[in-house]
C-alpha positions as a Markdown table, in Angstrom:
| # | Residue | x | y | z |
|---|---|---|---|---|
| 1 | Met | 28.6 | -13.7 | -136.9 |
| 2 | Thr | 26.8 | -14.8 | -133.7 |
| 3 | Val | 29.0 | -14.4 | -130.6 |
| 4 | Leu | 27.8 | -15.8 | -127.3 |
| 5 | Arg | 29.6 | -14.5 | -124.2 |
| 6 | Phe | 30.4 | -17.5 | -121.9 |
| 7 | Gly | 31.7 | -17.1 | -118.4 |
| 8 | Gly | 33.5 | -19.5 | -116.0 |
| 9 | Tyr | 35.6 | -19.4 | -112.8 |
| 10 | Gln | 38.2 | -22.1 | -113.3 |
| 11 | Pro | 41.7 | -22.1 | -114.9 |
| 12 | Glu | 42.4 | -23.3 | -118.4 |
| 13 | Arg | 43.5 | -26.7 | -117.2 |
| 14 | Ser | 40.2 | -27.4 | -115.5 |
| 15 | Val | 37.7 | -29.8 | -117.1 |
| 16 | His | 35.1 | -27.1 | -117.3 |
| 17 | Thr | 37.2 | -24.6 | -119.2 |
| 18 | Arg | 38.4 | -27.4 | -121.5 |
| 19 | Ala | 34.8 | -28.3 | -122.2 |
| 20 | Ala | 33.9 | -24.7 | -122.9 |
| 21 | Arg | 36.8 | -24.6 | -125.4 |
| 22 | Ala | 35.5 | -27.8 | -127.0 |
| 23 | Leu | 32.0 | -26.3 | -127.2 |
| 24 | Asp | 33.5 | -23.2 | -129.0 |
| 25 | Ala | 35.4 | -25.4 | -131.4 |
| 26 | Thr | 32.4 | -27.6 | -132.2 |
| 27 | Leu | 30.2 | -24.5 | -132.7 |
| 28 | Arg | 32.7 | -22.9 | -135.1 |
| 29 | Glu | 33.0 | -26.2 | -137.0 |
| 30 | His | 29.2 | -26.8 | -137.4 |
| 31 | Thr | 28.5 | -23.2 | -138.4 |
| 32 | Arg | 31.6 | -22.7 | -140.5 |
| 33 | Asp | 32.6 | -19.9 | -138.2 |
| 34 | Ala | 29.2 | -18.2 | -138.3 |
| 35 | Ala | 28.9 | -18.6 | -134.5 |
| 36 | Arg | 31.4 | -18.8 | -131.7 |
| 37 | Leu | 31.9 | -18.3 | -128.0 |
| 38 | Asp | 33.7 | -15.4 | -126.4 |
| 39 | Ile | 35.0 | -17.2 | -123.3 |
| 40 | Met | 35.9 | -15.5 | -120.0 |
| 41 | Ala | 37.5 | -18.5 | -118.5 |
| 42 | Gln | 38.2 | -17.3 | -114.9 |
| 43 | Ile | 36.1 | -14.3 | -113.7 |
| 44 | Thr | 38.0 | -14.2 | -110.4 |
| 45 | Glu | 41.1 | -12.9 | -112.3 |
| 46 | Thr | 39.1 | -9.7 | -112.9 |
| 47 | Gly | 38.6 | -9.3 | -109.1 |
| 48 | Gln | 35.0 | -10.3 | -109.2 |
| 49 | Ala | 33.5 | -13.1 | -107.2 |
| 50 | Ala | 32.8 | -16.4 | -108.9 |
| 51 | Ala | 29.1 | -16.0 | -107.9 |
| 52 | Asp | 28.8 | -12.9 | -110.0 |
| 53 | Leu | 28.5 | -15.1 | -113.0 |
| 54 | Leu | 25.0 | -16.0 | -112.0 |
| 55 | Ser | 23.7 | -12.4 | -111.9 |
| 56 | Met | 25.7 | -11.5 | -115.0 |
| 57 | Thr | 24.1 | -14.3 | -117.0 |
| 58 | Glu | 20.6 | -13.7 | -115.7 |
| 59 | Ser | 20.9 | -9.9 | -116.5 |
| 60 | Gly | 22.3 | -10.5 | -120.0 |
| 61 | Asp | 25.8 | -9.2 | -119.3 |
| 62 | Leu | 26.8 | -12.8 | -120.2 |
| 63 | Asp | 24.9 | -15.1 | -122.5 |
| 64 | Met | 26.0 | -18.4 | -120.8 |
| 65 | Cys | 27.9 | -19.7 | -117.9 |
| 66 | Tyr | 28.4 | -22.8 | -115.9 |
| 67 | Phe | 28.0 | -22.9 | -112.1 |
| 68 | Ala | 27.5 | -25.3 | -109.2 |
| 69 | Ser | 23.9 | -26.2 | -108.8 |
| 70 | Ser | 24.0 | -25.8 | -105.0 |
| 71 | Tyr | 24.2 | -22.0 | -105.3 |
| 72 | Leu | 20.8 | -21.8 | -106.8 |
| 73 | Ala | 19.0 | -24.4 | -104.6 |
| 74 | Arg | 17.7 | -21.8 | -102.2 |
| 75 | Arg | 16.0 | -19.9 | -105.1 |
| 76 | Ile | 15.0 | -22.9 | -107.1 |
| 77 | Pro | 14.1 | -25.6 | -104.5 |
| 78 | Ala | 13.9 | -28.4 | -106.9 |
| 79 | Leu | 17.7 | -28.3 | -107.4 |
| 80 | Gly | 18.0 | -29.4 | -103.7 |
| 81 | Val | 17.5 | -33.0 | -105.0 |
| 82 | Leu | 21.1 | -32.8 | -106.3 |
| 83 | Asp | 22.4 | -32.0 | -102.8 |
| 84 | Leu | 21.1 | -35.1 | -101.0 |
| 85 | Pro | 24.3 | -36.4 | -99.3 |
| 86 | Phe | 26.0 | -39.8 | -99.1 |
| 87 | Glu | 23.7 | -41.2 | -101.8 |
| 88 | Gly | 26.6 | -43.3 | -103.1 |
| 89 | Ala | 25.3 | -43.3 | -106.7 |
| 90 | Asp | 27.8 | -43.9 | -109.5 |
| 91 | Arg | 28.3 | -41.6 | -112.5 |
| 92 | Ala | 26.3 | -43.9 | -114.9 |
| 93 | Ser | 23.3 | -43.8 | -112.6 |
| 94 | Ile | 23.5 | -40.0 | -112.1 |
| 95 | Trp | 23.6 | -39.3 | -115.9 |
| 96 | Arg | 20.7 | -41.7 | -116.6 |
| 97 | Arg | 18.6 | -39.6 | -114.2 |
| 98 | Leu | 19.7 | -36.2 | -115.4 |
| 99 | Asp | 19.5 | -37.2 | -119.1 |
| 100 | Gly | 16.0 | -38.5 | -118.4 |
| 101 | Glu | 12.9 | -37.5 | -116.4 |
| 102 | Ala | 14.7 | -36.0 | -113.4 |
| 103 | Gly | 16.6 | -33.7 | -115.7 |
| 104 | Arg | 13.5 | -32.7 | -117.6 |
| 105 | Leu | 11.8 | -31.7 | -114.4 |
| 106 | Leu | 14.8 | -29.7 | -113.2 |
| 107 | Lys | 15.1 | -27.9 | -116.5 |
| 108 | Ala | 11.4 | -27.0 | -116.3 |
| 109 | Ala | 11.8 | -25.7 | -112.7 |
| 110 | Val | 14.8 | -23.5 | -113.6 |
| 111 | Ala | 12.9 | -22.0 | -116.6 |
| 112 | Arg | 9.8 | -21.4 | -114.5 |
| 113 | Glu | 11.5 | -19.8 | -111.5 |
| 114 | Ser | 14.4 | -17.8 | -113.0 |
| 115 | Gly | 15.7 | -15.9 | -116.0 |
| 116 | Tyr | 17.8 | -18.9 | -117.1 |
| 117 | Glu | 17.4 | -21.8 | -119.5 |
| 118 | Leu | 19.2 | -24.8 | -118.2 |
| 119 | Leu | 21.0 | -26.3 | -121.2 |
| 120 | Ala | 23.1 | -29.1 | -119.7 |
| 121 | Phe | 24.4 | -30.9 | -116.6 |
| 122 | Trp | 28.1 | -31.0 | -116.3 |
| 123 | Asp | 30.2 | -33.2 | -113.9 |
| 124 | Asn | 31.4 | -31.1 | -111.0 |
| 125 | Gly | 33.1 | -34.1 | -109.4 |
| 126 | Val | 32.6 | -36.1 | -106.3 |
| 127 | Arg | 33.1 | -33.9 | -103.3 |
| 128 | His | 35.5 | -34.9 | -100.5 |
| 129 | Ile | 36.8 | -33.3 | -97.3 |
| 130 | Ser | 40.3 | -32.0 | -96.9 |
| 131 | Asn | 41.9 | -30.4 | -93.8 |
| 132 | Gly | 45.1 | -29.4 | -92.3 |
| 133 | Val | 44.6 | -30.8 | -88.8 |
| 134 | Arg | 44.0 | -34.6 | -88.7 |
| 135 | Ala | 42.8 | -37.6 | -90.7 |
| 136 | Ile | 39.0 | -37.8 | -90.7 |
| 137 | Arg | 37.5 | -41.3 | -90.6 |
| 138 | His | 34.4 | -40.8 | -88.3 |
| 139 | Pro | 32.1 | -37.8 | -87.5 |
| 140 | Arg | 33.8 | -37.5 | -84.2 |
| 141 | Asp | 37.0 | -36.5 | -86.1 |
| 142 | Cys | 35.1 | -33.5 | -87.4 |
| 143 | Ala | 34.3 | -32.0 | -84.0 |
| 144 | Gly | 35.6 | -28.5 | -83.5 |
| 145 | Leu | 36.9 | -28.0 | -87.0 |
| 146 | Ser | 35.8 | -25.0 | -89.1 |
| 147 | Ile | 34.9 | -25.9 | -92.7 |
| 148 | Arg | 34.4 | -23.9 | -95.9 |
| 149 | Thr | 31.2 | -24.7 | -97.6 |
| 150 | Leu | 29.3 | -23.5 | -100.6 |
| 151 | Asp | 26.7 | -20.8 | -100.2 |
| 152 | Asn | 24.0 | -23.3 | -99.4 |
| 153 | Thr | 22.0 | -23.6 | -96.2 |
| 154 | Phe | 21.4 | -27.3 | -96.6 |
| 155 | His | 25.1 | -28.0 | -97.1 |
| 156 | Gln | 25.8 | -26.0 | -94.0 |
| 157 | Ala | 23.2 | -27.9 | -92.0 |
| 158 | Ile | 24.8 | -31.2 | -93.1 |
| 159 | Phe | 28.2 | -30.1 | -92.0 |
| 160 | Ala | 26.9 | -28.7 | -88.7 |
| 161 | Ala | 25.3 | -32.1 | -88.1 |
| 162 | Leu | 28.7 | -33.7 | -88.6 |
| 163 | Gln | 30.0 | -31.3 | -85.8 |
| 164 | Phe | 31.9 | -29.0 | -88.1 |
| 165 | Ser | 31.6 | -25.2 | -87.9 |
| 166 | Pro | 30.6 | -24.3 | -91.4 |
| 167 | Arg | 31.4 | -21.1 | -93.2 |
| 168 | Phe | 30.8 | -19.9 | -96.8 |
| 169 | Ile | 33.8 | -18.5 | -98.7 |
| 170 | Asp | 33.7 | -17.6 | -102.4 |
| 171 | Val | 36.0 | -19.5 | -104.7 |
| 172 | Lys | 38.0 | -16.3 | -105.3 |
| 173 | Asp | 39.1 | -16.3 | -101.7 |
| 174 | Leu | 39.3 | -20.0 | -101.0 |
| 175 | Gly | 43.0 | -20.6 | -101.7 |
| 176 | Arg | 44.1 | -17.6 | -99.6 |
| 177 | Glu | 41.9 | -18.6 | -96.7 |
| 178 | Val | 43.3 | -22.2 | -96.8 |
| 179 | Arg | 46.9 | -20.9 | -97.0 |
| 180 | Asn | 46.4 | -18.5 | -94.1 |
| 181 | Arg | 44.7 | -21.3 | -92.1 |
| 182 | Thr | 41.7 | -19.2 | -91.3 |
| 183 | Ile | 39.7 | -22.3 | -91.9 |
| 184 | Asp | 40.6 | -25.9 | -90.9 |
| 185 | Ala | 38.8 | -27.8 | -93.6 |
| 186 | Gln | 37.0 | -27.5 | -96.9 |
| 187 | Glu | 35.1 | -29.8 | -99.2 |
| 188 | Asn | 35.6 | -30.0 | -103.0 |
| 189 | Pro | 36.2 | -32.4 | -105.9 |
| 190 | Leu | 39.8 | -33.6 | -106.0 |
| 191 | Thr | 40.5 | -31.6 | -109.1 |
| 192 | Asn | 39.9 | -28.3 | -107.2 |
| 193 | Leu | 42.4 | -29.4 | -104.5 |
| 194 | Ile | 44.9 | -29.4 | -107.3 |
| 195 | Asn | 43.7 | -26.5 | -109.3 |
| 196 | Phe | 43.7 | -24.1 | -106.3 |
| 197 | Asp | 46.8 | -25.7 | -104.6 |
| 198 | Ile | 44.7 | -26.6 | -101.6 |
| 199 | His | 46.7 | -29.8 | -101.1 |
| 200 | Lys | 49.9 | -27.9 | -100.4 |
| 201 | Thr | 48.3 | -26.8 | -97.0 |
| 202 | His | 45.7 | -29.5 | -96.4 |
| 203 | Arg | 47.7 | -32.6 | -96.1 |
| 204 | Phe | 44.7 | -34.8 | -95.0 |
| 205 | Val | 42.0 | -35.8 | -97.5 |
| 206 | Ser | 39.1 | -38.2 | -96.7 |
| 207 | Leu | 37.2 | -39.7 | -99.7 |
| 208 | Thr | 33.9 | -39.1 | -98.0 |
| 209 | Gly | 32.0 | -38.5 | -101.2 |
| 210 | Gln | 29.3 | -36.6 | -99.4 |
| 211 | Phe | 28.0 | -34.9 | -102.6 |
| 212 | Phe | 28.2 | -35.6 | -106.3 |
| 213 | Gly | 28.6 | -32.1 | -107.7 |
| 214 | Ile | 26.6 | -30.9 | -110.7 |
| 215 | Ala | 27.6 | -27.8 | -112.7 |
| 216 | Leu | 24.6 | -26.3 | -114.5 |
| 217 | Val | 25.2 | -24.9 | -118.0 |
| 218 | Leu | 22.9 | -21.9 | -117.9 |
| 219 | Ala | 21.9 | -19.4 | -120.6 |
| 220 | Asn | 20.1 | -16.1 | -120.5 |
| 221 | Lys | 16.5 | -16.6 | -121.8 |
| 222 | Ala | 16.6 | -13.4 | -123.9 |
| 223 | Ser | 19.9 | -14.4 | -125.5 |
| 224 | Leu | 18.4 | -17.8 | -126.6 |
| 225 | Gly | 15.3 | -16.0 | -127.8 |
| 226 | Lys | 17.4 | -14.1 | -130.4 |
| 227 | Leu | 18.4 | -17.4 | -132.1 |
| 228 | Asp | 16.3 | -18.8 | -134.9 |
| 229 | Thr | 15.2 | -22.4 | -134.8 |
| 230 | Ala | 18.2 | -23.7 | -136.8 |
| 231 | Gln | 20.7 | -21.8 | -134.7 |
| 232 | Leu | 19.1 | -23.1 | -131.5 |
| 233 | Ala | 19.2 | -26.7 | -132.8 |
| 234 | Thr | 22.8 | -26.3 | -133.7 |
| 235 | Leu | 23.7 | -24.9 | -130.3 |
| 236 | Glu | 21.9 | -27.7 | -128.5 |
| 237 | His | 23.7 | -30.3 | -130.7 |
| 238 | Cys | 27.1 | -28.7 | -129.9 |
| 239 | Ile | 26.3 | -28.5 | -126.2 |
| 240 | Ala | 25.4 | -32.2 | -126.1 |
| 241 | His | 28.7 | -33.0 | -127.8 |
| 242 | Ala | 30.7 | -30.8 | -125.4 |
| 243 | Thr | 28.8 | -32.3 | -122.4 |
| 244 | Gly | 29.9 | -35.8 | -123.4 |
| 245 | Ile | 33.5 | -34.6 | -123.6 |
| 246 | Gln | 33.2 | -32.8 | -120.2 |
| 247 | Arg | 31.9 | -35.8 | -118.4 |
| 248 | Glu | 34.7 | -38.0 | -119.8 |
| 249 | Leu | 37.3 | -35.5 | -118.7 |
| 250 | Ala | 35.8 | -35.2 | -115.2 |
| 251 | Ala | 35.8 | -38.9 | -114.6 |
| 252 | Ala | 39.5 | -39.2 | -115.8 |
| 253 | Glu | 40.4 | -36.2 | -113.7 |
| 254 | Asp | 39.2 | -37.8 | -110.5 |
| 255 | Glu | 41.6 | -40.7 | -111.0 |
| 256 | Ala | 44.5 | -38.5 | -112.1 |
| 257 | Cys | 44.1 | -36.2 | -109.1 |
| 258 | Leu | 44.0 | -39.0 | -106.6 |
| 259 | Gln | 47.3 | -40.3 | -108.0 |
| 260 | Leu | 48.8 | -36.8 | -107.8 |
| 261 | Leu | 47.8 | -36.4 | -104.2 |
| 262 | Gln | 49.2 | -39.8 | -103.2 |
| 263 | Ala | 52.4 | -39.1 | -105.1 |
| 264 | Asp | 52.7 | -35.8 | -103.2 |
| 265 | Gly | 52.5 | -37.6 | -99.9 |
| 266 | Val | 49.0 | -36.3 | -98.9 |
| 267 | Asp | 47.4 | -38.6 | -96.3 |
| 268 | Val | 44.4 | -40.0 | -98.2 |
| 269 | Val | 41.8 | -41.8 | -96.2 |
| 270 | Gln | 40.2 | -44.3 | -98.6 |
| 271 | Lys | 36.5 | -45.1 | -98.7 |
| 272 | Gly | 37.0 | -48.5 | -97.0 |
| 273 | Gln | 38.6 | -46.7 | -94.0 |
| 274 | Leu | 35.6 | -44.5 | -93.4 |
| 275 | Asp | 32.7 | -45.3 | -91.1 |
| 276 | His | 30.0 | -44.4 | -93.7 |
| 277 | Ala | 27.2 | -45.7 | -91.6 |
| 278 | Ala | 28.1 | -43.2 | -88.9 |
| 279 | Phe | 28.3 | -40.3 | -91.3 |
| 280 | Arg | 24.8 | -41.2 | -92.8 |
| 281 | Ala | 23.4 | -41.6 | -89.3 |
| 282 | Arg | 24.5 | -38.1 | -88.3 |
| 283 | Val | 22.6 | -36.4 | -91.1 |
| 284 | Val | 19.5 | -38.5 | -91.4 |
| 285 | Asp | 17.2 | -35.9 | -89.7 |
| 286 | Val | 18.5 | -33.0 | -91.8 |
| 287 | Val | 18.0 | -35.1 | -95.0 |
| 288 | Ala | 14.5 | -36.1 | -94.0 |
| 289 | Asn | 13.6 | -32.5 | -93.5 |
| 290 | Glu | 14.9 | -31.5 | -96.9 |
| 291 | Thr | 13.3 | -34.4 | -98.8 |
| 292 | His | 10.0 | -33.4 | -97.2 |
| 293 | His | 10.0 | -30.2 | -99.2 |
| 294 | Leu | 10.8 | -31.8 | -102.6 |
| 295 | Asp | 8.3 | -32.5 | -105.3 |
| 296 | Pro | 7.5 | -36.3 | -104.9 |
| 297 | Ala | 7.5 | -36.8 | -108.7 |
| 298 | Leu | 11.0 | -35.3 | -108.9 |
| 299 | Leu | 12.2 | -37.3 | -105.9 |
| 300 | Ala | 10.9 | -40.5 | -107.4 |
| 301 | Ala | 12.6 | -39.7 | -110.8 |
| 302 | Trp | 15.8 | -39.0 | -109.0 |
| 303 | Arg | 15.8 | -42.2 | -107.0 |
| 304 | Val | 14.4 | -44.3 | -109.8 |
| 305 | Asp | 17.5 | -46.6 | -109.9 |
| 306 | Gly | 19.1 | -45.3 | -106.7 |
């Protein structure tokens, strides 16, 4: 039997773990139990940082994992195209790009510049800002607030331009830091506000949609190299099937989580109540500097219908 070790950092109820379970089930079905996943759903329960998944997969301690693309953007600059803020693209447009030329160029860049093969793009949710201090409708409402960000210098520059004080905190520690109020704000998909109980402390949520999060499904190159042509084709087919499931789950999760937040009495600032022009204006210089460093062919493919 072929066993592929798959790592994640979210609980069983999350869309990512449910998609990993779907991938395992599909793989077992298509191979008549000749191949399966050994899933470590939530690495943080072992005391390790979520980010350890990246080094574990590249070293071969794991065969596969999913992880937010933003964490690899410093090392693989092409991934920075996924971090351009306030683009306002809908899900259908995002998937057309990533299932097309933009995705092909990104997969090539990851293979060229790392020990990974990029197998799929999963929906990591539209990222919004929550905080425990006040409603945010305009960049001036961000002034003086500390905010937890991903480990990504471009993200941090964006939030600094919005007058936040940005600070990276690993997922493992995020819930505790929010509960202890050592940070004022954070930004995440709505599902993570629920999954990590952030909404119990952060009673203000603004649907700013600054980033559309992408989770990369990554595999260790050497692990894939051990599979024969038929096995690799089966794995790719099963991943494509699980990816379709994951994206559907993620879209539905956004709607369900918004309803949960509103039912719980969280003060939700809707898109129409935000000064989007002011947010975009504050970050225009930071974005211009970032796009200057991107491959023009990739940028054109990314913005083909944007």
